[in-house]
Backbone bond lengths (Angstrom), bond angles and torsions (degrees), N, CA, C in turn:
res aa  C-N    CA-C-N  psi(-1)  N-CA   C-N-CA  omega(-1)  CA-C   N-CA-C  phi
1 X - - - 1.425 - - 1.542 111.89 -
2 X 1.292 114.43 138.80 1.516 122.98 -178.92 1.471 110.66 -64.22
3 X 1.279 119.46 130.53 1.363 129.78 176.71 1.521 106.81 -82.29
4 X 1.350 122.80 97.45 1.423 122.31 -173.84 1.565 111.47 -63.06
5 X 1.271 119.32 -29.11 1.475 119.01 -178.52 1.502 111.16 -65.69
6 X 1.303 120.23 -22.06 1.462 123.08 -175.42 1.555 111.01 -109.44
7 X 1.271 114.47 11.64 1.523 117.44 -178.35 1.505 114.07 -73.74
8 X 1.349 112.97 -60.54 1.463 122.10 -173.51 1.494 106.26 -127.37
9 X 1.302 115.73 119.09 1.492 119.40 178.10 1.539 107.99 -77.44
10 X 1.352 114.68 154.92 1.505 118.15 174.82 1.536 115.51 -53.52
11 X 1.418 115.44 -33.09 1.428 119.12 -176.40 1.516 113.67 -78.78
12 X 1.348 117.53 9.67 1.472 120.59 173.19 1.585 109.12 -63.95
13 X 1.322 113.90 -37.94 1.453 116.84 -177.85 1.491 111.40 -99.08
14 X 1.289 112.60 70.15 1.473 120.81 177.41 1.545 108.49 -148.07
15 X 1.376 112.97 151.59 1.501 116.30 -179.98 1.462 112.15 -65.47
16 X 1.378 116.94 138.06 1.455 119.65 175.63 1.498 109.22 -155.63
17 X 1.311 120.57 163.69 1.420 124.55 177.33 1.595 109.11 -58.30
18 X 1.324 114.54 150.38 1.484 119.59 -177.58 1.513 110.27 -59.09
19 X 1.381 116.07 -37.27 1.454 118.01 -177.20 1.536 112.28 -62.87
20 X 1.342 114.97 -33.02 1.479 117.27 -179.90 1.428 106.55 -75.15
21 X 1.267 123.30 -37.95 1.487 121.19 176.70 1.423 113.07 -58.79
22 X 1.342 120.20 -41.88 1.401 124.31 -178.24 1.482 107.36 -66.45
23 X 1.324 118.74 -40.99 1.455 119.56 179.83 1.528 112.73 -65.81
24 X 1.373 118.44 -35.01 1.377 123.12 172.21 1.515 116.81 -53.62
25 X 1.302 110.00 -49.27 1.467 120.63 -177.67 1.480 113.19 -76.19
26 X 1.291 117.60 -32.70 1.494 123.15 175.93 1.561 107.84 -62.42
27 X 1.255 119.29 -48.49 1.407 124.51 176.94 1.518 114.21 -59.26
28 X 1.359 110.25 -34.97 1.535 116.22 -170.31 1.584 110.74 -89.09
29 X 1.320 116.90 -5.18 1.536 120.45 -170.48 1.532 111.04 -56.56
30 X 1.314 118.42 -43.86 1.454 121.05 -170.66 1.519 110.05 -67.31
31 X 1.305 122.36 -30.37 1.455 124.24 -172.48 1.489 111.90 -113.23
32 X 1.371 120.59 -1.40 1.415 125.58 -167.85 1.631 112.06 -56.13
33 X 1.331 113.91 -48.92 1.460 116.49 -176.01 1.513 111.66 -62.48
34 X 1.258 115.36 -44.99 1.502 122.43 -174.95 1.583 104.25 -68.28
35 X 1.285 117.87 -43.27 1.393 117.33 -174.30 1.511 118.07 -64.62
36 X 1.440 112.06 -43.04 1.407 117.08 -176.80 1.577 108.73 -77.86
37 X 1.292 118.96 -27.42 1.486 121.42 172.63 1.518 108.52 -61.21
38 X 1.310 116.33 -49.02 1.419 123.52 176.31 1.437 115.50 -51.58
39 X 1.281 114.22 -37.94 1.487 119.84 -175.55 1.595 112.18 -80.04
40 X 1.318 117.87 -15.11 1.456 121.71 -176.57 1.489 109.75 82.84
41 X 1.371 117.04 71.61 1.478 121.66 -173.99 1.495 106.08 -99.55
42 X 1.349 116.55 114.53 1.482 126.98 -175.78 1.551 115.53 -97.62
43 X 1.337 118.92 -26.58 1.404 120.17 -165.98 1.551 118.08 -61.31
44 X 1.381 116.82 -39.77 1.477 114.33 175.70 1.544 115.62 -58.87
45 X 1.354 111.75 -39.76 1.478 114.84 -179.42 1.542 109.10 -68.20
46 X 1.322 118.45 -39.12 1.437 120.40 -177.79 1.531 110.45 -65.53
47 X 1.355 117.70 -37.73 1.423 118.17 178.61 1.533 112.62 -68.09
48 X 1.325 113.40 -45.78 1.497 116.35 178.83 1.493 112.50 -58.30
49 X 1.402 114.73 -42.05 1.479 118.70 -177.17 1.532 110.33 -67.35
50 X 1.273 118.14 -33.44 1.467 125.02 -177.77 1.611 108.13 -69.81
51 X 1.399 109.12 -38.72 1.486 112.56 -172.65 1.552 110.96 -82.64
52 X 1.284 121.43 -19.02 1.470 123.38 -169.33 1.527 108.86 -63.76
53 X 1.411 125.54 -37.98 1.445 121.36 -179.59 1.500 112.44 -75.11
54 X 1.348 118.70 -12.83 1.425 120.01 -169.83 1.521 120.68 -94.61
55 X 1.440 111.98 -19.68 1.411 119.76 177.10 1.494 112.45 -138.83
56 X 1.373 117.68 164.02 1.437 121.40 -179.56 1.558 108.83 -72.71
57 X 1.330 114.85 151.11 1.467 118.28 178.90 1.529 116.59 -54.98
58 X 1.399 113.72 -35.07 1.350 118.35 -177.18 1.584 116.00 -98.24
59 X 1.394 112.43 18.83 1.471 117.88 173.73 1.511 112.11 -70.39
60 X 1.328 114.01 144.72 1.484 118.20 -177.31 1.550 109.28 -71.95
61 X 1.288 115.26 121.66 1.445 124.93 179.88 1.544 112.42 -116.46
62 X 1.292 117.96 139.54 1.535 120.38 169.28 1.503 107.68 -107.96
63 X 1.332 116.73 117.14 1.380 121.16 172.24 1.564 108.48 -83.31
64 X 1.350 119.16 92.34 1.404 123.44 -174.55 1.485 111.61 -84.26
65 X 1.342 113.57 131.57 1.472 117.75 -170.80 1.601 109.72 66.75
66 X 1.294 111.69 50.60 1.555 115.20 -174.29 1.457 115.17 -68.55
67 X 1.345 118.96 -19.64 1.495 123.52 178.07 1.562 106.84 61.38
68 X 1.286 118.57 -127.86 1.459 120.89 -174.17 1.554 110.13 -86.64
69 X 1.301 118.07 2.85 1.395 122.37 179.93 1.553 113.93 91.52
70 X 1.347 113.83 6.92 1.487 118.14 175.89 1.454 113.78 -54.12
71 X 1.368 116.24 -42.03 1.460 121.64 -179.86 1.555 112.84 -69.13
72 X 1.356 112.58 -35.76 1.511 118.54 175.28 1.476 112.80 -65.47
73 X 1.362 115.29 -35.62 1.450 118.68 179.97 1.618 109.91 -66.13
74 X 1.337 111.07 -33.12 1.468 114.58 -179.73 1.585 111.03 -74.07
75 X 1.360 115.48 -33.40 1.409 118.00 172.25 1.475 111.87 -60.76
76 X 1.303 116.84 -42.67 1.416 119.23 179.20 1.523 113.88 -63.08
77 X 1.340 114.74 -36.32 1.418 122.03 177.25 1.505 113.04 -62.36
78 X 1.370 114.43 -29.94 1.510 120.39 178.81 1.487 113.64 -89.35
79 X 1.339 116.78 10.32 1.351 122.76 175.78 1.558 122.10 91.08
80 X 1.278 112.74 7.73 1.538 119.48 176.92 1.521 106.59 -79.50
81 X 1.276 114.13 140.68 1.534 121.34 -173.35 1.459 113.68 -122.33
82 X 1.322 122.08 -7.76 1.456 117.71 -168.05 1.558 105.01 -141.23
83 X 1.403 117.69 92.80 1.391 121.43 -178.00 1.557 109.50 -144.06
84 X 1.391 111.49 147.66 1.503 121.60 173.46 1.486 103.59 -107.97
85 X 1.398 110.97 165.75 1.405 119.81 173.98 1.515 113.57 -137.65
86 X 1.308 114.59 146.51 1.448 119.92 176.71 1.568 110.19 -145.78
87 X 1.315 115.44 148.21 1.442 121.34 -177.93 1.525 108.30 -157.17
88 X 1.368 114.70 154.93 1.478 119.40 179.36 1.508 114.02 -87.50
89 X 1.328 118.52 -8.88 1.489 123.10 -177.56 1.512 110.27 -103.13
90 X 1.275 120.99 111.41 1.433 123.55 -177.86 1.555 116.69 -55.40
91 X 1.358 110.53 -40.68 1.379 114.65 -178.37 1.481 116.69 -68.54
92 X 1.318 114.96 -34.47 1.452 120.15 171.85 1.553 113.99 -68.17
93 X 1.380 116.02 -42.98 1.410 121.58 -178.40 1.534 109.82 -64.69
94 X 1.288 116.94 -31.94 1.523 117.47 176.08 1.398 113.02 -58.97
95 X 1.438 116.99 -39.57 1.422 121.33 -177.56 1.604 106.79 -68.99
96 X 1.307 113.45 -39.97 1.575 115.54 -179.36 1.463 110.59 -63.01
97 X 1.256 119.43 -44.19 1.506 124.50 -178.69 1.490 110.74 -62.84
98 X 1.288 117.13 -39.85 1.444 122.83 -178.63 1.507 112.45 -64.43
99 X 1.343 119.35 -24.20 1.455 121.17 -178.55 1.600 110.00 -67.05
100 X 1.350 119.02 -24.37 1.396 119.22 179.75 1.550 115.50 76.18
101 X 1.304 113.51 15.50 1.498 114.13 -173.58 1.558 113.22 -103.42
102 X 1.343 115.08 -14.35 1.519 120.67 -179.27 1.538 108.40 -92.78
103 X 1.349 112.32 143.27 1.427 119.37 172.34 1.448 111.23 -62.11
104 X 1.371 120.78 -44.84 1.426 129.40 166.85 1.494 114.66 -151.46
105 X 1.323 118.36 159.70 1.403 121.18 177.46 1.559 107.19 -138.43
106 X 1.331 114.63 154.54 1.443 119.92 177.68 1.468 112.15 -151.63
107 X 1.374 117.77 153.86 1.385 122.21 178.27 1.507 112.12 -83.65
108 X 1.367 119.05 122.69 1.378 123.97 -176.93 1.524 110.44 -80.15
109 X 1.322 116.20 157.48 1.449 124.73 167.41 1.467 105.26 -103.60
110 X 1.389 116.19 126.15 1.484 118.93 178.74 1.511 113.66 -51.35
111 X 1.318 118.89 131.26 1.444 122.30 177.41 1.397 113.37 83.30
112 X 1.403 124.67 3.28 1.388 129.29 179.68 1.476 111.53 -125.68
113 X 1.348 118.95 135.51 1.445 122.43 178.32 1.509 109.06 -117.83
114 X 1.353 116.65 100.36 1.499 118.96 -168.28 1.579 111.38 -94.97
115 X 1.321 114.32 49.25 1.445 116.43 173.32 1.543 105.86 -141.64
116 X 1.325 115.26 157.74 1.403 122.88 -170.68 1.584 111.28 -82.27
117 X 1.332 111.63 153.37 1.454 119.09 175.79 1.513 109.18 -62.69
118 X 1.341 115.45 132.80 1.524 119.87 179.76 1.471 113.16 83.20
119 X 1.314 119.96 2.12 1.408 121.72 179.36 1.566 113.39 -64.60
120 X 1.349 115.81 -25.29 1.444 122.13 -175.39 1.540 109.89 -130.24
121 X 1.288 117.75 140.86 1.498 125.02 173.73 1.578 111.34 -74.44
122 X 1.292 111.45 -26.96 1.447 117.23 174.97 1.538 113.60 -148.93
123 X 1.329 114.94 144.73 1.492 116.04 171.29 1.511 102.79 -121.33
124 X 1.355 109.11 133.22 1.488 117.43 169.96 1.563 109.62 -105.94
125 X 1.347 111.57 146.42 1.453 121.24 179.60 1.478 106.72 -143.09
126 X 1.355 115.49 86.10 1.434 122.65 -173.59 1.466 111.15 -84.23
127 X 1.267 118.30 103.74 1.527 123.82 179.43 1.460 110.18 66.78
128 X 1.311 119.34 26.41 1.465 122.23 -174.04 1.524 114.42 -95.41
129 X 1.366 112.32 -52.56 1.493 120.69 175.97 1.512 107.85 -81.08
130 X 1.232 118.33 84.37 1.447 124.32 -167.20 1.576 112.48 -155.92
131 X 1.289 114.40 161.86 1.528 120.50 177.36 1.524 104.77 -64.17
132 X 1.361 115.16 127.00 1.396 122.80 177.39 1.549 113.85 90.42
133 X 1.329 115.97 -0.68 1.423 122.20 172.97 1.492 110.19 -128.92
134 X 1.333 118.09 -120.06 1.536 117.05 -177.15 1.474 110.29 -78.82
135 X 1.397 120.04 142.84 1.338 123.64 179.45 1.640 118.47 -63.16
136 X 1.186 115.64 165.30 1.529 118.52 -170.66 1.557 108.67 -64.60
137 X 1.304 120.08 -33.51 1.483 122.14 -176.36 1.573 110.55 -72.05
138 X 1.352 117.32 -11.26 1.486 121.20 171.44 1.558 107.61 -54.26
139 X 1.263 117.89 -34.40 1.500 117.64 -177.50 1.461 112.35 -68.39
140 X 1.323 118.72 -34.30 1.467 121.00 172.60 1.526 113.23 -65.78
141 X 1.320 114.92 -43.88 1.417 117.16 -179.29 1.569 115.98 -67.73
142 X 1.314 115.32 -33.84 1.433 117.80 173.07 1.490 113.68 -64.69
143 X 1.313 117.26 -41.36 1.495 120.20 -179.81 1.497 113.03 -65.13
144 X 1.286 117.71 -26.53 1.495 118.67 176.66 1.524 112.19 -70.55
145 X 1.355 116.52 -14.63 1.481 119.57 178.51 1.562 115.04 -93.35
146 X 1.383 112.49 6.46 1.462 116.04 178.65 1.534 108.02 -105.32
147 X 1.367 114.31 147.11 1.435 119.76 165.06 1.490 109.02 -85.71
148 X 1.337 113.97 168.29 1.467 121.30 179.65 1.553 110.38 -56.81
149 X 1.318 114.47 133.07 1.444 116.40 -179.31 1.471 115.79 94.65
150 X 1.360 119.06 -16.69 1.445 120.83 -174.90 1.549 108.64 -88.18
151 X 1.255 115.35 168.83 1.534 119.96 -165.48 1.562 111.34 -121.32
152 X 1.350 113.87 149.02 1.487 122.83 171.11 1.502 105.02 -123.36
153 X 1.310 120.07 115.96 1.439 126.94 178.47 1.509 106.97 -108.93
154 X 1.356 115.80 122.56 1.456 120.48 -172.15 1.568 107.43 -147.36
155 X 1.284 114.05 179.94 1.474 118.99 174.63 1.541 111.66 -142.70
156 X 1.267 116.96 148.47 1.431 124.77 167.72 1.452 110.96 -120.41
157 X 1.310 117.96 115.34 1.473 121.09 178.70 1.545 109.65 -75.37
158 X 1.402 113.51 173.57 1.448 116.08 -176.66 1.551 117.70 -54.24
159 X 1.396 114.18 -45.75 1.487 116.19 179.40 1.560 108.36 -63.11
160 X 1.263 118.08 -34.31 1.544 120.77 -177.24 1.567 107.00 -69.87
161 X 1.309 116.36 -41.37 1.455 120.93 179.59 1.512 111.20 -61.22
162 X 1.404 114.06 -33.07 1.434 118.04 -179.65 1.546 113.75 -81.07
163 X 1.270 115.83 -5.29 1.463 122.77 173.07 1.479 111.20 -93.42
164 X 1.286 119.03 112.57 1.492 117.99 -171.03 1.526 116.21 -64.90
165 X 1.307 116.81 -20.93 1.527 117.75 -178.32 1.556 111.55 -63.94
166 X 1.306 118.68 -34.92 1.400 121.34 -175.01 1.541 108.22 -73.61
167 X 1.296 119.96 -42.20 1.462 121.03 174.00 1.476 111.03 -67.82
168 X 1.243 119.68 -30.98 1.532 120.17 174.86 1.537 110.78 -64.78
169 X 1.340 117.81 -39.21 1.463 120.97 174.78 1.549 110.24 -59.80
170 X 1.219 115.46 -44.14 1.530 119.36 -177.83 1.591 106.45 -68.55
171 X 1.318 114.41 -42.31 1.495 114.75 -179.64 1.476 110.98 -64.12
172 X 1.354 120.46 -33.63 1.450 120.26 -179.64 1.460 111.27 -64.51
173 X 1.347 119.55 -38.19 1.499 118.85 -179.28 1.465 113.15 -71.19
174 X 1.305 112.40 -36.97 1.529 114.35 178.35 1.487 112.36 -76.41
175 X 1.311 117.59 -42.00 1.471 121.10 -179.20 1.541 115.40 -63.57
176 X 1.338 113.20 -32.08 1.373 118.83 179.83 1.561 115.68 -86.06
177 X 1.344 112.65 1.16 1.462 121.59 177.38 1.531 111.41 70.96
178 X 1.340 115.17 22.32 1.499 116.70 175.30 1.501 113.27 -82.67
179 X 1.244 118.57 -24.14 1.420 126.42 -171.89 1.450 115.02 -141.90
180 X 1.307 119.56 152.79 1.456 121.20 169.38 1.519 109.31 -126.83
181 X 1.317 118.24 147.24 1.470 120.23 178.48 1.572 107.49 -84.72
182 X 1.312 110.57 122.99 1.480 115.03 179.19 1.587 110.36 -104.64
183 X 1.322 116.10 -14.34 1.485 122.16 177.62 1.503 108.19 -155.54
184 X 1.288 115.61 133.24 1.476 121.86 170.93 1.471 112.08 -153.37
185 X 1.388 117.99 124.11 1.435 115.71 -177.85 1.508 103.67 -155.69
186 X 1.413 111.66 139.69 1.441 122.51 179.79 1.607 104.03 -93.41
187 X 1.324 113.27 139.34 1.440 117.44 -176.57 1.560 109.76 -166.86
188 X 1.313 116.78 -171.00 1.519 120.27 -172.56 1.559 107.11 -70.33
189 X 1.313 115.92 145.41 1.455 125.36 173.19 1.513 110.14 -120.09
190 X 1.287 119.77 -65.40 1.496 123.26 177.02 1.547 108.23 -127.46
191 X 1.303 118.15 117.81 1.408 122.00 -169.86 1.552 111.73 -67.88
192 X 1.319 116.07 -43.52 1.524 116.80 -170.38 1.475 113.21 -73.27
193 X 1.326 119.74 -9.17 1.418 117.82 178.30 1.618 106.61 -121.55
194 X 1.333 113.18 13.69 1.431 120.40 175.63 1.489 112.64 49.04
195 X 1.403 113.76 45.34 1.472 123.14 179.31 1.480 108.62 -101.23
196 X 1.321 116.24 140.96 1.442 122.11 176.83 1.540 110.61 -115.51
197 X 1.360 117.97 176.35 1.391 123.67 179.43 1.501 107.68 -150.27
198 X 1.356 115.91 152.18 1.456 123.82 168.36 1.514 107.88 -94.44
199 X 1.336 117.18 118.84 1.444 122.29 172.39 1.580 103.95 -91.22
200 X 1.340 112.36 127.57 1.507 122.41 -171.32 1.495 109.98 -128.33
201 X 1.272 119.64 128.20 1.391 121.77 168.92 1.588 110.82 -121.23
202 X 1.378 110.73 127.13 1.416 117.49 -176.24 1.571 106.98 -110.57
203 X 1.345 117.21 143.56 1.496 121.70 169.61 1.465 110.69 -111.25
204 X 1.324 113.70 124.65 1.500 120.82 179.73 1.484 108.50 -65.24
205 X 1.308 114.51 130.08 1.565 117.86 176.64 1.510 111.22 -91.50
């Protein structure tokens, strides 16, 4: 049985160099799915459920920061049929590819988005743009890859919400008239540490 006390250390949600973040997730790849399931991880399901009424099941989706493909598996469970996955950690991406649920997968380079604008009707970033993972300005970069009317579905957990830089990034998009919020709801993220998250869906204007 997974020992919940040893699954995720409190320092997971802290700023660190990208190389350290990749190392954390590379080491975690083998047990990631079991560990987060044991902790009561709700955000992937909450994002997929919120996205389902907003786009067609066969719409092209990018699962950005797909990790082991846990989030992609949830997309599939909610009826989505056409999605790609990318991640910066090779060990995690190997697990995602092995699931056989993605149309294609590729290893990302941190800070680079190697896909064209308008390639996807929606981009999901489940727990990716967050403290201890991708920096706040990743939100701006992802929005530039959407055409008008397309969606970005993501989450800010409680530690991320407490870090002003991430809310600033969200505010920039809305304040500049580049995006509108079509869904936002606070709810459970990880049960065993009583952590919540905001699930947010933006529509590109």
